[in-house]
N, C-alpha and C positions, 0 to 999 in steps of 0.2 A: 437604368441609371447605375453607377457603379459608385460605390464608396472606395475613395481613393486613399484616404487617410484617417486613420484612427486617432482618437484623443491620447494626447501623452498621459503618463501616470498622474502628475500634478494636475492636469485639466480635467482628467476623468474622477480624481478622488474629491477635485471643488465640486464639480457637476453632482456626484453621488452626495456629498454631505449636503449641497443646497437642498437638494429634492428631499432626502431624508428628513432635515430639519423643518422645511415645509410641511411635509406630511406629518410629523411629530407635533409640531406647533397645533396642526388643526384636528389632533386625535381627540376622540370623545368616546365615552363608555359605550359599550354595544347596545345598552338600553336606550340612551340617548340619540342613537342614530335610528333606533327602529320608532322611537317617538317621533322622529321628525320626517319620517319616511312618508307622510301623508301630506308633507307641504306641497307647495305649486308644483305642477307639472315640470320636471327637469328638462323636458325636453321642448317645451313650448317655444315657439318662435316669437310668439308676442305680435304676429301681422294679424290684423284684420281685414276686413274688404270691402272699402268703400266703392262708389259708384266710379267710372272712369273718369279723369279730368285731364284738360290740355293746358289748364292755366299753369304759368310759371311757377315752379315751386310747389305745385300740387302733387301728392302721391297718387301714382297708380297701382293697382293692386288685384290680383286675383287668388282664388283659395290656394295655399301651397300644403303639401302635405307634411306631417309631424316626423322629424328624424328620430330614428331609433337611437337611444342613448346609451352609453357605457359608461358607469361610474369609474372615475380614475383616483387615485391616492394624492393628487396635486394638480394643481393647474398645469395644462399642456399646450404650451406656446406652438404657433404654427407660422408660418412663411407664406404667404401669396404674391406668386410670380407672374407677370405678364410675358407672353411670348407672341409671335405673330401667330394668330390664329387661336388664341385661347390664353387659359391660366393655369398654372401648377400650384397645388397646395404641398408643401413639405412640413413634416415634423421638424420643429425647430432644435431638436435634441439630437435626434439621428440625422436629420436631413434627408429622410428616406420619404419617397413620394406617398401623400395620403390620397390625391385624386387629381384628374387633369379635365378641365372643363373647356367648352369650346366657346369662343367668344369671337364674332366679328368684327372686324376694322382694327382701328390702332386703340387699344384701351390702356387706362390708366387706373391706378390703386392707391386707395386712400383709407387709413384706418378711421372706423366709424366713431371709435370712442367708447364703446362698450366691452371692449377686450375678446368680441366674437366675431363680430360683422365686419367688412369690407365694403366701401363704397366703390363702386367700379364705374368709371366716367367713359360713357358709351354713348351710342346714338340715341338720343331722346333724354337723356339725364344722367342721374346718378342711380345705377342699379345696386341694390342690397345683395351682396355675397355673404351667405352664411358658412364660416370657415369650419363650423362643427366643433368648436372648443369653447367652454365657458364653464363657469362657477355660480353656485348660489348661495348667499349667506344665510346662515341659519343661527341665529343670535351669536354666539362667540365663537362659532366655528363656520365652515364653509363646506360645500360638497362639489365636486369636480367631475365634469362629465366631457365625453367627445363624441362625434356622430360622424356621419359622412358629410363633407362640405356638398355646398349645392347654391346654385344660383336662383334666389328667389324672383318670385313674380311682383316685388315691389319696387318701384323706379321712383326716385323724387323728380320731376319734370325739369329739364333744363334744355334749350335750345342749343347751347354751347357751355356744357358742364366745366367749370374752373376751378380755382382753390376750394379746398376742404381743410378748415380749421377747428381742430379740437382743443378746448380748452375749460377746464373747472366743469365738467359735467354738460357742457353745451357744445353741439357740433354745427358750424356755421358753413353754408354751402353757397357759392356764387355764379350765377349765370352770366357769362361774360356777353352774352348777346342781348341781354334785357337789362343787366345790372341789377336783378332781382335776388335778393339774399333770402334765405330760408334757413332759420335756428332750429335744430333740433334737441330735444333731450336726450343727449348719449346713451343715457341706459336704456330707451325706449327706441333705438332707431330703427329696428324692426318692424316697429307698429307704426302705421299712418298716422296715428294720433299722436305722434312724437313732436309733430311740428307745434312749436311755442310762439314764434315771431317770424314775421315776414316784413322785409323793407325793400322797397325799389329805388335806387340811386337816382338822380335826376337825369342822367344820359349814360347809355349803355358803354362799359370799358371793361378792358381785362382786369378785373379787381379782386379785392380780398375782405373779408370782413371776420371780426372776432368780437365775441360777447364775454364780458367780465362778470366778476363774483356779483356787482350789485346791479346787474341788468344794463349796464353802460355797453353800447355797441360802437366800436370804432370801425369804421368804412371807408373805403379809398374813394376818392373823387376824382372825375375826368371824363374823358368822352373818348369815342373810337380813334379820335386823331391826337388826343393830347391827354395825359394823366396829368395831374397837378398837385394833388394833396389828400386831406383825410377828413373828413367829418366826424365829431364825437356827438352821439345821441344818447340821451337817458333811457331808462326803461320803458318809456311810453312814447319814444320816437322824438321828442324835442331834441332840437339842437342846443349842446352845452357849449361846444365851441368848435372850430374850425380853422385848418391850415393850408394855404396854397403854396406854401414853401417848400414845395416837394416835386420837382419835375421828373418825369418819368416814374412816377411811383408805381413800386412793384413789391409784393412779398411782405411779409410781417413774421416777427416770432415774439413769444411773451416770456419776458423775464421774471426774475423775483419780486414779489411785491405788486403784481399784476401791473408791471410796466411793458408797453407795448412797443417794438421796434418798427417801423414801418422803413423800407428802402427806398431810395432817390438816386438820381443821377448826380448829384452832389453831396451826398452823405447820407443820413437818416433823420426821420422824426422820431423822438421818445415821446410817448404819449402815456402820463401819469398823473393820476387822480383828476382827471379832467382838464389837465393841462397841457400843452403841445410844446416840445423843446426842439428847436432845429440845432443838430449836430455838424457841422461841416465838414466836408472831406477835404484832406492837405491838397488835392489837386482841384483845379477848376472842374475837371470833370472826373468824379470819382464815384463810379455807379456800384451801388450796393442793392442788390435784388433779390438774392438767393440766402437765407439766413436760418440758423438754428439755434433754438433757445433751449434753456434748462429752467425749470421753475424754481429751483433753489439756488440758481446762480442770477447774479445781479448783471451779467456779461452776456454778450449776444454774439454769437460769431456770423460772420456774414462772408461773402465772396467780396471782391475788389476788382474794377475793371477802370482803366485810366486813359484808355485811347478811343475817343471818342469817333475815328474814323475808321476803327478795324471792323473789319466783314464779319470776322469771329476772332475776336481777343481770346488767348489762351493765357489766362492771369498766373502769375506765381506769387501775389501776396493776398491775405486774407484781412479780413478788417476784425477786430474786437471793439465791442462798443459797451462801454460802462454806463450804465443806466442811473449809477449813483451820482455821477458828476458830469454826466454828458460828454465823456472823454472818448475819444477813439484813436487805436492804435492799430499800425498795420506790422503784419509778420511776413516776413520773407520765407518762402518755402523753397525747397529744391526743385521742384516740379510745379507744373501747371495741374489743373484740376477742372472739373467741370458742374453744372447744379446738382448733379446727384451724388456729389464727394462731401457733403458737409453732415455731420452728425455730432451728438453730445453723447458723453458716456454718463454711466448712472452717477458718477461724483462729478458731474458739472464738465469733464474734460472736452476740451475742443478737438474734434477728430476731422481730419482732412484725407479723403483718398486721393493721392496723387497720381499723374501719370507716368510716374516712376514704377507704379504698380505697388507702393507702400501705403499703409495706414502711419499718417504723422499724427502723434497725440500731443496736444497744446495745453500747456498750463495757462487758462485763461486770464489768470490774474496777473502773471508775470510775463505772457508771451512767448515763453520758452518751449522749443520744441523737446520734449521730455523722453520721447522715444519714435524712431520710425521702424514699422514692421514691414518686411518685404511679403507681400500677399500674392500677387499676381505678376505675370509679366508686363513689362513697360508697354503702353499703349497710347493712342492718339486720339484727341476727340473726333469724332466724326462731325462733318459740317452740317449735317441733318440733324437738328435736337431731336427727332423723332427715332432717331437710329439708336440701337443698344450701345451702351458704354457702361463699364463698371460703376455699381451704384453700393450704396453702405447703409446699414441700419443697425441700431443698437438696443439689443433688450438684455436686462439682468447680466451684465457684465461681459456679454458676448457681441462682436462687432460680425453682421454678417455682410458678407462682400460677394457681390455677384460677377463673374467671370464670364463674359460673354464670349470671348475668343476661344476658350476653353470648354465652353457650355457646363460649366460648372457654378459651384456656390461653395463659400468657404466660411468657416467658423472660427473666430479669432477671439482668444481672451484679451480683452481690453488693458487689462492690469499687468499681464506678463509677456504678451506679444505673440503668445504660443498659438499657431495655426491647430486647433485640437480636431478639426474634423474637414473633410472636403467631400463632395460627391460630383461625379459627372452627370449631367442632364440629358435627356432625349432631345432638348429643346435649346434655343438661344434665350438665356433670359433677357429681359430689359427692366421694368420696373419692378419694385419690391416693396411689400408692407409686411409689418409683424402685427399679429393678434396676440393677445398675452393669455387669454384664456382665462384670466382673473374675473373677480366680482366687478360688475360695472360700477364706474364711479356715481356717486349721488350727485344730485345737480348742486352747483354752488357751494363745494367743501364738504359735504357729508362724508363722515368716515366710512372707512372700509375695514373688513377685518382681515383680509388678505395682506401678507406682509409685502407682495408685490404691486398692489394696487398704485402705487404713485407711479409706476411705469407707464401708465397709460398716458400721464402727463409729461413722461420726461422725453425732452425734445428730440430725441432721437429719431421720433416718430413724427416729429415737428419742423423737419426741413420743409416748410409749408410752400416752397419754391419748387416742390416737385412739379408744379404746373407753369414753371418759368421757360418762356421761349427764350432762348440764347441772344436772339437778335431783337426781342421787342422792345 
C-alpha cells in the first residue's frame, strides 16, 4: 500500500491536538496506574464456549486464543474494509494496513456497537471480527490497547443475515430468511451470553429492528412478497401499537429523543413514545429506504426516489425528515448518489457522497449545501448492488471515503474540506466500517468516561441501509 497524500499542516495540527488532549484528559499519577494494573485482563475477548447450535439467532463458538495486547496513550480507531476474497483492517489515523483476513463469498461489515468488534455478514450468520482495538474504564480514566485483528469463532446464526442496528447499548440483528430478531448487549457482543432478547416476526421478510431506551422494540412487518409497516412491542414482547401504512418498508434511523424513522415507498413512519406518525412524500411514489441519523439531531437524512418504473433510479434529491413536526423537505443535489453515500457528521451535518466525486455537506435545519468537497473522480453507480462503489463513513471529524476505481481510501476533514490523507490499497475496497477503540457503551444510556464514546451512536455508522438492495 502506498501513502499518496500527507495531511496538511492544519489537519495534522488538529489531529495532534486531538490525540494529545485525549491523552492528557486520561492521564493519572503513576502510582494510580500501577494500582489498577491488576484489573480485568485487558486482552480478554469475553468469549465463552457453549455447545454448537443451529437455532436461528443462537451463537456458536469454539475456544479462541487471547490476543497479545499493547497499551496505547489514546483510543486507536481502525477501519475494516471488505474486498473480493477478504477483509482489510487499516489504522484510521495513518490509513496504513494492520491486517488482511481471508473471507469467502460476498461479505458485509457492521459495527457491533462496542468500539472493538465488527459483525461480518457471511454464510451462516453474523461472525464476530475482533478489530484489535479497545479501551477499558478504570474509575475516572481509561486504558487503551491494540492487538492483531482476528476473525473469532463466534457466529450469531442467521440463514440470511441482514440489518444490524446499534442503539443505546443494544445491537439488534435481523435474519431475513426467518424474520428472527436477536438483541445483544453491545458491550459484551463477543460473549455468547450477550443475547438479551429474541423475537420472530409473523412472517419472514427483508426487515429491520431497533430496541429503545425503555426496552421498546420497533420491528418491521411484512412477508417475502410485501412489506407493509411496523409493530411496536414493549420490553416483554406485548404489542403496543402497529401501522400498516408503510408500503415497501425498508430501513431505519434513530434521531434525537429516541425517535425512530422507518422508510416507505410513499414517505416514512416516525415512531416516538409508542406512537406512529405517517409522513407522506410529496410524490405519489416517493421511496425513502436508506437513512442516516444522529442521536443529537431531530432530523434524519434519507435517500429519495420518485420513479416507480425505473429499473435502477439514480436519484439527485435527498430527504430531510424532521421528527419534531413530521415535516419532510427535499434537497436538490448537483449529482446522483447511492445507498452507501449517506452519513452524518459529528455535529449532525448531513453528508452525501455524489457521483460527481464530491462530498456534499448539508445543514439539516435549512437544507442548504454549505460546502462541496472534491474527493474522488466522477463515477457511475454499477447496476449490480453488490459491486463496489465509493462509500463514506465519518468518525471524530473525519469522513473516510473509499475509492474503488483507484484502489484507495481518503480521509477528509468534514469542517474544512481538506483531504488530509490518502492511501493506495492492494485490493478493490467495497464496504467499510469504523471501530472507535473507545470504552464500550453501557446498556441503555450508561455514562462513559472517554470523550469520544458518543461516536459509537453518531449515525455516521448508522446508515443502517448498508443492507439495502437498490431494487428491493
